[in-house]
C-alpha positions as a printed NumPy array, in Angstrom:
array([[113.174, 139.168, 128.041],
       [116.181, 138.308, 125.906],
       [118.606, 135.712, 127.215],
       [122.3  , 135.494, 126.421],
       [121.597, 132.678, 123.958],
       [118.99 , 134.662, 122.066],
       [121.308, 137.602, 121.433],
       [123.266, 135.711, 118.784],
       [120.104, 134.843, 116.822],
       [118.404, 136.968, 114.164],
       [115.722, 139.333, 115.426],
       [112.346, 137.669, 115.803],
       [113.498, 134.108, 116.453],
       [111.333, 132.415, 119.044],
       [113.241, 130.51 , 121.697],
       [111.87 , 127.221, 122.926],
       [112.887, 125.045, 125.886],
       [115.253, 122.173, 125.149],
       [114.068, 118.635, 124.685],
       [112.738, 116.614, 127.624],
       [115.304, 115.134, 130.007],
       [116.589, 111.596, 129.678],
       [114.758, 110.615, 132.836],
       [111.34 , 110.908, 131.169],
       [112.592, 108.88 , 128.181],
       [113.686, 106.051, 130.461],
       [110.356, 106.303, 132.276],
       [108.49 , 105.809, 128.995],
       [110.628, 102.776, 128.148],
       [109.931, 101.203, 131.532],
       [106.204, 101.793, 131.112],
       [106.411, 100.041, 127.732],
       [107.915,  96.971, 129.412],
       [105.227,  96.811, 132.097],
       [102.567,  95.068, 129.985],
       [104.871,  92.348, 128.523],
       [106.249,  91.643, 132.004],
       [102.729,  91.36 , 133.412],
       [101.687,  88.952, 130.628],
       [104.762,  86.781, 131.203],
       [104.116,  86.539, 134.959],
       [100.422,  85.756, 134.479],
       [101.121,  83.072, 131.864],
       [103.757,  81.469, 134.073],
       [101.338,  81.306, 136.983],
       [ 98.362,  80.101, 134.907],
       [100.364,  77.302, 133.244],
       [102.033,  76.213, 136.475],
       [ 98.732,  75.855, 138.349],
       [ 97.254,  73.844, 135.463],
       [ 94.655,  76.253, 134.073],
       [ 96.296,  75.946, 130.644],
       [ 97.743,  72.617, 129.44 ],
       [101.478,  72.884, 128.818],
       [101.25 ,  70.979, 125.546],
       [ 99.175,  73.862, 124.155],
       [100.724,  76.822, 125.941],
       [104.179,  76.222, 127.423],
       [105.254,  78.296, 130.387],
       [107.401,  81.342, 129.556],
       [110.283,  79.752, 131.441],
       [110.126,  76.709, 129.141],
       [110.067,  78.982, 126.088],
       [113.146,  80.756, 127.419],
       [114.931,  77.406, 127.756],
       [113.931,  76.528, 124.179],
       [115.302,  79.861, 122.959],
       [118.624,  79.171, 124.701],
       [118.808,  75.712, 123.142],
       [118.038,  77.126, 119.692],
       [120.634,  79.869, 120.179],
       [123.27 ,  77.177, 120.678],
       [122.171,  75.502, 117.448],
       [120.61 ,  76.708, 114.202],
       [118.767,  79.826, 115.421],
       [121.363,  82.255, 114.097],
       [121.244,  80.579, 110.691],
       [117.485,  81.119, 110.568],
       [117.791,  84.722, 111.764],
       [120.478,  85.622, 109.242],
       [118.485,  84.09 , 106.384],
       [115.341,  86.014, 107.348],
       [117.243,  89.269, 107.871],
       [118.847,  88.996, 104.445],
       [115.505,  88.366, 102.753],
       [113.754,  91.203, 104.573],
       [116.631,  93.598, 103.96 ],
       [116.812,  92.945, 100.228],
       [113.042,  92.813,  99.736],
       [112.41 ,  95.952, 101.751],
       [115.194,  97.876, 100.013],
       [113.875,  96.955,  96.56 ],
       [110.22 ,  97.547,  97.385],
       [110.769, 100.807,  99.257],
       [113.092, 102.204,  96.577],
       [110.608, 101.513,  93.791],
       [107.789, 102.886,  95.947],
       [109.619, 106.165,  96.535],
       [110.241, 106.581,  92.81 ],
       [106.611, 105.958,  91.879],
       [105.36 , 108.045,  94.818],
       [107.392, 111.026,  93.648],
       [106.164, 110.538,  90.083],
       [102.486, 110.206,  91.008],
       [102.688, 112.871,  93.703],
       [104.085, 115.431,  91.272],
       [102.074, 114.491,  88.193],
       [ 98.306, 114.18 ,  87.922],
       [ 98.855, 112.588,  84.53 ],
       [100.912, 109.791,  86.081],
       [ 98.239, 109.318,  88.742],
       [ 95.568, 108.87 ,  86.065],
       [ 97.61 , 106.076,  84.44 ],
       [ 99.028, 104.291,  87.485],
       [ 96.64 , 104.7  ,  90.414],
       [ 93.826, 102.392,  89.161],
       [ 96.3  ,  99.553,  88.559],
       [ 98.051, 100.035,  91.906],
       [ 94.685, 100.172,  93.7  ],
       [ 93.819,  96.759,  92.305],
       [ 97.214,  95.209,  93.003],
       [ 97.349,  96.288,  96.636],
       [ 94.031,  94.526,  97.278],
       [ 95.545,  91.127,  96.447],
       [ 96.276,  89.065,  99.616],
       [ 99.879,  88.08 , 100.229],
       [ 99.228,  84.336,  99.952],
       [ 97.638,  84.827,  96.526],
       [101.03 ,  85.873,  95.138],
       [102.815,  82.771,  96.395],
       [101.72 ,  80.167,  93.783],
       [102.245,  82.617,  90.925],
       [105.748,  83.569,  92.094],
       [106.63 ,  79.914,  92.587],
       [105.541,  79.167,  89.019],
       [107.432,  82.119,  87.59 ],
       [110.555,  82.244,  89.765],
       [110.834,  78.838,  91.379],
       [111.455,  78.069,  95.044],
       [114.82 ,  79.778,  95.371],
       [115.485,  83.129,  97.06 ],
       [114.192,  85.281,  94.192],
       [110.529,  84.422,  94.738],
       [110.768,  85.163,  98.463],
       [112.512,  88.504,  97.967],
       [110.008,  89.574,  95.298],
       [107.105,  88.701,  97.604],
       [108.615,  90.763, 100.422],
       [109.238,  93.654,  98.01 ],
       [105.56 ,  93.561,  96.993],
       [104.537,  93.748, 100.647],
       [106.824,  96.705, 101.356],
       [105.895,  98.608,  98.196],
       [102.33 ,  99.741,  98.79 ],
       [102.517, 101.286, 102.291],
       [105.583, 103.311, 101.278],
       [103.936, 104.321,  97.999],
       [100.642, 105.42 ,  99.581],
       [102.268, 107.411, 102.382],
       [104.776, 108.93 ,  99.972],
       [102.078, 110.198,  97.628],
       [100.069, 111.598, 100.546],
       [103.149, 113.286, 102.033],
       [104.056, 114.957,  98.736],
       [100.486, 116.092,  98.107],
       [100.298, 117.641, 101.6  ],
       [103.366, 119.855, 101.089],
       [102.605, 123.566, 101.383],
       [102.376, 125.042,  97.902],
       [104.218, 128.135,  99.117],
       [107.376, 126.079,  99.603],
       [107.261, 125.061,  95.955],
       [106.808, 128.702,  94.962],
       [109.915, 129.646,  96.925],
       [111.935, 127.019,  95.069],
       [110.655, 128.343,  91.777],
       [111.637, 131.868,  92.837],
       [115.163, 130.601,  93.419],
       [115.131, 129.107,  89.92 ],
       [115.257, 125.468,  91.038],
       [114.809, 122.937,  88.266],
       [112.53 , 119.931,  88.853],
       [115.294, 117.694,  90.159],
       [116.639, 120.294,  92.564],
       [113.123, 121.182,  93.698],
       [112.522, 117.562,  94.654],
       [115.878, 117.174,  96.403],
       [115.938, 120.519,  98.2  ],
       [112.319, 121.158,  99.118],
       [109.839, 118.384,  98.359],
       [111.8  , 115.447,  99.782],
       [112.787, 117.152, 103.076],
       [109.271, 118.525, 103.594],
       [107.742, 115.086, 102.974],
       [110.135, 113.23 , 105.306],
       [107.695, 112.733, 108.237],
       [105.127, 111.082, 105.965],
       [107.797, 109.093, 104.151],
       [109.179, 107.685, 107.384],
       [105.656, 106.68 , 108.429],
       [105.348, 104.794, 105.155],
       [108.756, 103.183, 105.601],
       [107.804, 101.922, 109.056],
       [104.527, 100.507, 107.754],
       [106.328,  98.942, 104.797],
       [108.908,  97.336, 107.06 ],
       [106.159,  95.809, 109.212],
       [104.489,  94.34 , 106.15 ],
       [107.856,  93.096, 104.899],
       [108.152,  90.944, 108.047],
       [104.596,  89.672, 107.55 ],
       [105.232,  88.76 , 103.908],
       [108.488,  87.087, 104.97 ],
       [106.568,  84.597, 107.094],
       [104.154,  83.95 , 104.218],
       [107.087,  83.254, 101.894],
       [109.013,  81.041, 104.311],
       [105.974,  79.044, 105.388],
       [105.408,  77.892, 101.817],
       [108.844,  77.082, 100.444],
       [111.973,  77.418, 102.555],
       [114.585,  75.252, 104.207],
       [115.786,  77.939, 106.619],
       [114.439,  81.092, 108.148],
       [112.117,  81.997, 111.004],
       [109.054,  81.131, 108.927],
       [110.528,  77.686, 108.33 ],
       [111.145,  77.398, 112.077],
       [107.444,  78.148, 112.675],
       [106.436,  75.461, 110.201],
       [108.876,  72.973, 111.726],
       [107.486,  73.568, 115.217],
       [103.94 ,  72.999, 113.955],
       [104.84 ,  69.768, 112.153],
       [106.662,  68.372, 115.184],
       [103.926,  69.507, 117.627],
       [106.364,  71.779, 119.486],
       [104.456,  74.902, 120.576],
       [107.54 ,  76.094, 122.444],
       [109.457,  76.31 , 119.143],
       [106.525,  78.1  , 117.479],
       [106.305,  80.655, 120.283],
       [110.082,  81.062, 120.377],
       [110.075,  81.868, 116.643],
       [107.212,  84.346, 117.152],
       [109.119,  86.071, 119.948],
       [112.241,  86.344, 117.793],
       [110.17 ,  87.809, 114.945],
       [108.647,  90.343, 117.338],
       [112.061,  91.341, 118.669],
       [113.559,  91.699, 115.199],
       [110.569,  93.739, 114.056],
       [110.856,  96.012, 117.072],
       [114.604,  96.471, 116.613],
       [114.279,  97.247, 112.904],
       [111.455,  99.711, 113.6  ],
       [113.594, 101.31 , 116.292],
       [116.446, 101.724, 113.834],
       [114.118, 103.469, 111.385],
       [112.81 , 105.708, 114.158],
       [116.368, 106.539, 115.198],
       [117.202, 107.353, 111.582],
       [114.218, 109.681, 111.424],
       [115.234, 111.365, 114.69 ],
       [118.811, 111.766, 113.46 ],
       [117.629, 113.3  , 110.203],
       [115.201, 115.592, 111.985],
       [117.817, 116.66 , 114.513],
       [119.778, 118.355, 111.736],
       [116.727, 120.482, 110.974],
       [115.31 , 121.086, 114.437],
       [116.239, 124.466, 115.899],
       [118.2  , 123.792, 119.062],
       [119.123, 127.33 , 119.878],
       [122.582, 127.604, 121.315],
       [125.213, 130.281, 121.288],
       [127.028, 130.462, 117.956],
       [124.23 , 129.138, 115.713],
       [123.051, 131.148, 112.723],
       [120.008, 130.926, 110.479],
       [120.386, 129.985, 106.822],
       [117.976, 128.766, 104.193],
       [117.995, 125.107, 103.25 ],
       [119.178, 126.058,  99.78 ],
       [122.506, 127.053, 101.4  ],
       [121.933, 130.698, 100.465],
       [122.708, 132.927, 103.432],
       [119.571, 134.572, 104.766],
       [120.836, 137.62 , 106.538],
       [117.516, 139.43 , 106.832],
       [115.023, 137.316, 108.737],
       [111.892, 139.258, 109.503],
       [110.44 , 136.718, 111.896],
       [110.571, 133.048, 112.809],
       [107.667, 130.773, 113.606],
       [107.386, 129.15 , 117.006],
       [109.5  , 126.009, 117.143],
       [108.465, 123.217, 119.476],
       [110.535, 120.235, 120.63 ],
       [110.29 , 117.5  , 118.03 ],
       [109.15 , 119.797, 115.221],
       [111.038, 119.074, 112.022],
       [110.578, 122.342, 110.191],
       [110.792, 126.028, 110.973],
       [109.684, 128.688, 108.549],
       [111.212, 132.093, 108.069],
       [109.95 , 135.077, 106.171],
       [112.953, 136.783, 104.605],
       [112.329, 140.148, 103.073],
       [110.937, 140.163,  99.537],
       [110.122, 136.434,  99.821],
       [107.273, 134.166, 100.844],
       [108.089, 131.153, 103.043],
       [111.238, 129.114, 102.93 ],
       [112.707, 126.378, 105.012],
       [115.165, 127.175, 107.726],
       [117.948, 125.039, 109.021],
       [120.443, 125.85 , 111.673],
       [124.132, 125.712, 110.923],
       [126.997, 126.298, 113.239]])
């Protein structure tokens, strides 16, 4: 049965219910907080009754007090230094990884030359790079940023290559039918179709960037969260060590959430949210007036595929 909203859509478009209500999203967030809250309560009780010595594992309440004291002092200096290093290192590493991923993903010849070398380099532990970078670049910011860039490079590269290789060949054929050159084919078809895999790689690369940050700051730094960890160890202050770990976890979660939000925002422009007044066009901005049929679109699905007459598959976006 056709609804009033489906009348304005091309024949054959499959309507799908809207996204889940906000109530279920808040319910998922609360469930995610249940385990950390339970751990905090259990640790507080165990430390207070003496099952764990406080000089080894401070109570969560004491760690909270330490965090407040640090926030009134040098904590923000350490956070800003670490954020700057991670931001620059991740941007450099991820950018280079995307370039090489596109090159290797589109060229078997490039894969034959580059893949054996990259396979060996990504097997090197993070700490093994530290003495070499210190010898080459010194103890200033450059060595730390390069180390973080190395950590972010390989997850983005591997996921990027896999995402490009998994693209449906029919999409490439459609671009060739439209006369797309190589650059336009990458920008219009390959990059959008590979976005889910690329964002997975970016999230993995960002996680490793935070890990490599700690490795860099533990060795040679005078500020940063890694330095704060080292300072807490040297002064036998487990509360400072745990406070720094908690801050690292929060920053990692926030940065991952920002990437996830960016992915959702990008996908939202391509997800078919069928409302009155929307029309179907191809992603190449060429009006597709004759849509034979439309594949079933589910909430959260990034791509829909249409079969215009005299064509194979192409990508559909929805424009107002």
